[in-house]
N, C-alpha and C positions, 0 to 999 in steps of 0.2 A: 504494500500500500504506500503510494507516494504522495497523494493529495487527498484531503478530506474537506468537503464543503458542508457548511452548516447553515441552517436557518438561524435566526437570532432569537426573536421573541418566543418564549416558551421552550426554547431548546438550549441555546448557550446560556441564557439567563431567564429567570422567571419574572419577566417584565410585563406580562399581560395585565396583572393587577394595577401596575403603574399606568399603563396605557388607558385602561378602563377608567381609572380615577381622573386622569387628566381630561379625557373626553367628557366624562360626566360633569365635571366642573365647568368646562367650556360650554356644553350644551345647556346646562342650567342657567349660566350667566347670560348667554346670548340668544338662546331660543326659549328659555323658560320651560324646558322639557327635561323629563327624567328618562334616561336611556338605560335599560338593564344591559348586562354584559352580552347577552345573546344578540341583542339588537346592534350593539357596537360591533361585534364580530361580523355581523351581516354587512357592515359597511366596508370591511377590509377588502383590499385590492389596490386602490390608490394609496399614495402616501398620506400621512396625517394632514398635510396641507391640502392635498387633493380632496380628501374627505370633507374638510372644513369649507373648501371652495364650493362644493356641491350643496352644502346645507346652510351656510351662513350668508345673510344678505351682504352684498358687496360693500355697503356703507360701513359695516362692522367687521369685515373680513380681516384686515390687518391687525386690529386690536384682538380679535378672537384667536388668530394664529399666535400672537405673542403671549396671550393668556394661556393657551394650550402648552406652549413650550416652557413657560415659567412653571406651570403646575407639574409638567412632566419632569423637569429638573428637580423641583422641590421634592417630589415623591421619591427620588433616588436617595434622599437622606435617610429613608427607612431601610432597615437591614434586608438584604436579598441573599438568601441561602444559595451559595454557588460553589461550595468546596468540592463536591464530586466532579463537577464539570471542570473546574480549575485544575484539579488533579489529573484528569484525562488530558486536558490541553497541554499541561506541563509534560506529561509522558510522551505525547505525540511530538512535541517540539524537541524534546531530548532525543527522540528517535529519528529526527531529521525529516519528519513528515511535514509537508507544506499544508497550511490551513487557510481557509478562506470562509467568508460569510456571504451568502446570497440572501438578501432580505427585502421584503416589500416596504419596510419602514424607510422614511426619508433620511437623507444624509445628516441633517441637523439632529434628529433624535438618535440616530445611530452613534454619532459622535458624543452626544451627551451620555449615553449608556456606556460606551466603551471607556470613556474617561472616568465616570463615576464608579464603575465596577472594576477598573484597572485591568482591562482585558485586551487593550489595543496591541500589546507586545506579542500576542500569540498569532495574529493573523497577517498573512502576506498580502491579502487582497480583500477588499470589501466592496461588493456591488450592492447598491441600495436601489430603492424604487425610483429615485431621482436619476439613476444612470441608465435606465432601460425605457424603451418605448412600450413594450408589452410586459405587464406585471405577471407575477407567478399566478397560476402554475405553468405559464409559458416558459420554456427553457432558455430564453434569451440571456438572463442573468448568469446561468450556468455556463453558457458558451462564452460569455464575456470574461468570467472568472478564470476559466481554465487556461487560456493562453497567458494571462498575467501570472498564473501560478506555475508556468513552465511546462504544463502537461497538455499536449494536443488532445482534443476531444473528438472522437468519431461519433456520428449520429446514433450509433447503436450502444453508446456507452452510458446513456442517461440512467438506465436501470441499475447498472453497476454502481454509479454514483449514489443512487438512492439506497442501495443495499449497504454501501459503506457508511453512509449517514446513519442508517438504522443500527448497524453494529456499534458504531461509536456511541449512539444514544443508549443502547442496551448496556454497554460496558460502563457508562457513566451513572447507571441506576435510574434513568428516566423511563417512565412507562409510555411506550409509543402510542398505545391506544388512547391515552389521555391527551397527548399532544395533537394528533390529527385523527380523531375518531372517524370522520367521514371518509378519509382516505383508506383506512384499514378496513372499514365495512364494505367498501366498494370492491375489494379484492383485486384491484387492477395494479399491475406493476408498471404500466406504461403511462400513467397519468402525468408524470413529470414531463413526458415528451410531447404532450398535446400543445 
């Protein structure tokens, strides 16, 4: 194994509660609406700024974006359990395995999380939702990450990347069915390639 690509939220770090809290605060402040976690998950696809752009009136958009990122950064002051993942990342780094992140989150939130959780040193490449035209599950981010990681990717390699990702998660103690239940229920090994 030469390269491992990870998703970020809910995989490298348990940041989903932080995301939910920041969106809830923003939606309450600017839409006077209460969004449960499931409804927020339903908005995923675009970056955080993209989500806000769809929902917040243009007159309040800039202020809402700044509110979101202020809340997102503030929430990182709370402890995030990350020791098993950090141990796995350290092991991979010591073994000379190149690592990258392919995430749907925007560059700004990714930088906040990497800095706050002190994880930047582990990754050779990070592809965010701001770097791609087609968000996940489209494989554009994977194709962008692999040349930067020094490993050419053939079109039939996406399933092997997914399996490597799963092995890494299993070894880190994460429950795969908790992270992506709809993916595992589908039974499809090709979803990453759509």
